[in-house]
PLY file of the C-alpha trace (Angstrom):
ply
format ascii 1.0
element vertex 208
property float x
property float y
property float z
element edge 207
property int vertex1
property int vertex2
end_header
-0.03 0.00 -0.03
1.08 3.56 -0.58
2.47 5.41 2.42
2.16 9.09 1.53
-0.07 10.51 4.24
-0.34 10.47 8.09
-3.40 8.20 7.80
-1.65 5.84 5.45
1.45 5.74 7.74
-0.85 4.76 10.65
-2.49 2.06 8.59
0.85 0.66 7.44
2.13 0.52 10.95
-0.97 -1.29 12.08
-0.49 -3.93 9.31
3.06 -4.49 10.38
2.32 -4.63 14.10
-0.66 -6.96 13.71
-1.74 -6.12 17.23
-5.21 -4.58 17.56
-4.40 -3.51 21.11
-1.56 -1.26 19.88
-3.51 0.47 17.15
-4.73 3.29 19.35
-1.07 3.91 20.40
0.21 4.31 16.82
-0.11 8.17 16.78
1.93 8.18 20.01
4.56 5.93 18.31
4.75 8.35 15.32
5.17 11.37 17.68
8.01 9.57 19.47
9.61 8.55 16.08
9.51 12.12 14.91
11.20 13.32 18.11
14.06 10.77 17.44
14.31 11.64 13.72
14.43 15.34 14.42
17.48 14.67 16.60
19.09 12.19 14.14
18.51 13.65 10.77
20.27 16.69 9.28
18.91 16.30 5.82
18.01 18.81 3.04
14.51 17.43 3.35
14.17 19.33 6.64
15.64 22.64 5.17
13.36 25.52 4.66
13.73 29.36 4.29
11.50 31.61 6.45
11.14 35.39 5.98
11.49 37.41 9.19
11.13 41.10 9.98
12.91 43.02 12.74
11.48 46.38 13.82
13.18 49.72 14.67
14.99 49.37 17.97
14.65 45.61 17.99
17.62 43.32 18.39
15.86 39.97 18.27
12.90 38.19 16.65
11.00 34.98 17.81
12.16 31.76 16.16
9.66 30.33 13.77
7.38 27.38 14.68
9.06 24.06 14.03
12.53 25.43 14.40
15.17 22.84 15.23
18.46 24.15 14.01
19.72 27.36 12.26
21.79 27.18 9.01
22.14 30.68 7.61
20.74 34.13 7.85
20.52 36.89 5.22
19.55 40.52 5.40
17.69 41.86 2.40
18.41 45.45 1.35
17.58 47.07 -1.92
16.97 43.79 -3.73
20.33 42.45 -2.59
20.66 39.54 -0.09
23.74 39.62 2.10
24.69 36.82 4.47
25.21 37.68 8.08
27.86 35.75 10.06
26.94 33.64 13.02
28.44 34.23 16.47
28.15 32.26 19.76
25.76 33.90 22.13
28.59 34.71 24.58
30.39 36.70 21.83
27.41 38.96 20.92
28.02 42.33 22.54
25.57 44.49 24.35
25.99 47.55 22.09
23.34 50.24 22.34
24.49 51.87 19.19
21.75 51.36 16.46
22.51 50.15 12.98
21.97 47.30 10.61
22.53 43.83 12.12
26.11 42.69 11.57
25.90 39.23 13.09
23.37 36.81 14.57
22.99 34.07 17.17
20.24 31.92 18.80
19.39 33.14 22.32
16.77 30.82 23.81
13.69 30.93 21.67
14.84 34.01 19.77
17.08 34.98 16.85
19.29 37.76 18.32
21.58 40.38 16.76
24.75 42.26 17.72
22.89 45.66 17.95
19.47 47.28 17.99
18.15 48.07 14.54
18.16 51.67 13.26
15.27 50.77 11.03
13.02 47.84 10.02
14.90 45.13 8.10
13.70 42.12 6.15
15.61 38.89 6.89
15.67 35.30 5.62
16.39 32.40 7.98
17.37 29.07 6.49
16.79 26.44 9.15
15.98 22.78 9.76
12.30 22.39 10.42
10.88 19.65 12.59
9.03 16.79 11.02
5.54 16.81 12.59
2.77 14.95 10.88
-0.89 15.49 11.86
-4.38 15.41 10.45
-3.85 19.07 9.61
-0.37 18.50 8.08
-0.84 15.04 6.64
2.40 14.85 4.62
5.90 16.25 4.46
9.12 15.91 2.41
10.56 13.07 4.51
7.32 10.94 4.23
7.19 11.58 0.54
10.88 10.63 -0.18
11.54 8.15 2.54
8.35 6.51 3.85
10.46 3.56 4.97
12.34 5.77 7.46
8.99 6.98 8.93
7.54 3.46 9.10
10.51 1.71 10.72
11.04 4.58 13.19
7.45 4.18 14.16
7.71 0.49 14.48
10.95 0.83 16.54
9.10 3.00 19.08
6.51 0.28 19.29
9.21 -2.29 20.09
8.98 -2.21 23.90
5.35 -3.19 23.74
5.96 -6.22 21.44
7.76 -8.35 24.02
9.70 -9.79 21.18
13.31 -8.69 21.25
14.22 -10.23 18.01
11.37 -8.52 16.15
12.22 -5.22 17.85
15.73 -5.71 16.72
14.68 -6.28 13.16
12.70 -2.99 13.13
15.70 -1.16 14.57
18.05 -2.68 11.96
15.75 -1.67 9.20
15.56 1.84 10.49
19.37 2.10 10.78
19.76 0.93 7.23
17.03 3.18 5.87
18.60 6.15 7.63
22.05 5.28 6.29
20.80 5.10 2.74
18.95 8.35 3.14
22.11 10.12 4.47
24.13 8.67 1.59
21.67 9.91 -0.95
21.59 13.38 0.73
25.45 13.52 0.72
25.54 12.65 -3.01
23.03 15.46 -3.73
25.25 17.98 -2.00
28.52 16.84 -3.50
29.85 18.71 -6.61
29.90 16.50 -9.64
32.22 17.04 -12.54
31.64 15.29 -15.85
34.96 13.86 -17.11
35.33 12.37 -20.48
38.41 10.12 -20.98
39.69 9.81 -24.37
42.08 7.07 -25.43
45.57 8.07 -26.41
45.62 8.82 -30.24
48.49 6.73 -31.70
49.19 7.20 -35.44
48.72 3.95 -37.45
51.94 2.55 -38.78
52.68 3.24 -42.34
50.34 6.32 -42.60
0 1
1 2
2 3
3 4
4 5
5 6
6 7
7 8
8 9
9 10
10 11
11 12
12 13
13 14
14 15
15 16
16 17
17 18
18 19
19 20
20 21
21 22
22 23
23 24
24 25
25 26
26 27
27 28
28 29
29 30
30 31
31 32
32 33
33 34
34 35
35 36
36 37
37 38
38 39
39 40
40 41
41 42
42 43
43 44
44 45
45 46
46 47
47 48
48 49
49 50
50 51
51 52
52 53
53 54
54 55
55 56
56 57
57 58
58 59
59 60
60 61
61 62
62 63
63 64
64 65
65 66
66 67
67 68
68 69
69 70
70 71
71 72
72 73
73 74
74 75
75 76
76 77
77 78
78 79
79 80
80 81
81 82
82 83
83 84
84 85
85 86
86 87
87 88
88 89
89 90
90 91
91 92
92 93
93 94
94 95
95 96
96 97
97 98
98 99
99 100
100 101
101 102
102 103
103 104
104 105
105 106
106 107
107 108
108 109
109 110
110 111
111 112
112 113
113 114
114 115
115 116
116 117
117 118
118 119
119 120
120 121
121 122
122 123
123 124
124 125
125 126
126 127
127 128
128 129
129 130
130 131
131 132
132 133
133 134
134 135
135 136
136 137
137 138
138 139
139 140
140 141
141 142
142 143
143 144
144 145
145 146
146 147
147 148
148 149
149 150
150 151
151 152
152 153
153 154
154 155
155 156
156 157
157 158
158 159
159 160
160 161
161 162
162 163
163 164
164 165
165 166
166 167
167 168
168 169
169 170
170 171
171 172
172 173
173 174
174 175
175 176
176 177
177 178
178 179
179 180
180 181
181 182
182 183
183 184
184 185
185 186
186 187
187 188
188 189
189 190
190 191
191 192
192 193
193 194
194 195
195 196
196 197
197 198
198 199
199 200
200 201
201 202
202 203
203 204
204 205
205 206
206 207
């Protein structure tokens, strides 16, 4: 069966578990699986860009919903996008001199800057967004590209209820393999590829 939606993932997990008493727990297993995957995976499938706006006098903005990890921040000015450098929170000064943001950090649940802004600025945050299926958000990039990762992560979370160490180990092994293959594919998609054409040495024919 296809596994492309939250409902289909639940149905597939129920088919694999073959335990009617665990069916009601499957949404819980999916939630636990996502918590684990959000810690383990650092894949392009989780990357998204979110526009943010900082107001006059402001030196921070709330992090977007679903934020798990920052990647890059750009400031948009006059149709030009300039990347801002990241600094550890301990290195961000407490300057009161207003100006354009010159660096950024993550401070608790906020994206913070090295100075208060002298005007409103448009920013773009590239980040990793949490995988979180629900009836309202029934699919996402990970489920579309790697439904096996989602399924075996869900089944692994059901493992303690199965009272079958061998079966639980099989699900965990399948999950490990699926994650490894996904990570390898992701690495290939990021690597620069150069097309090289090898030509044999041209050796003049004798007597010509």
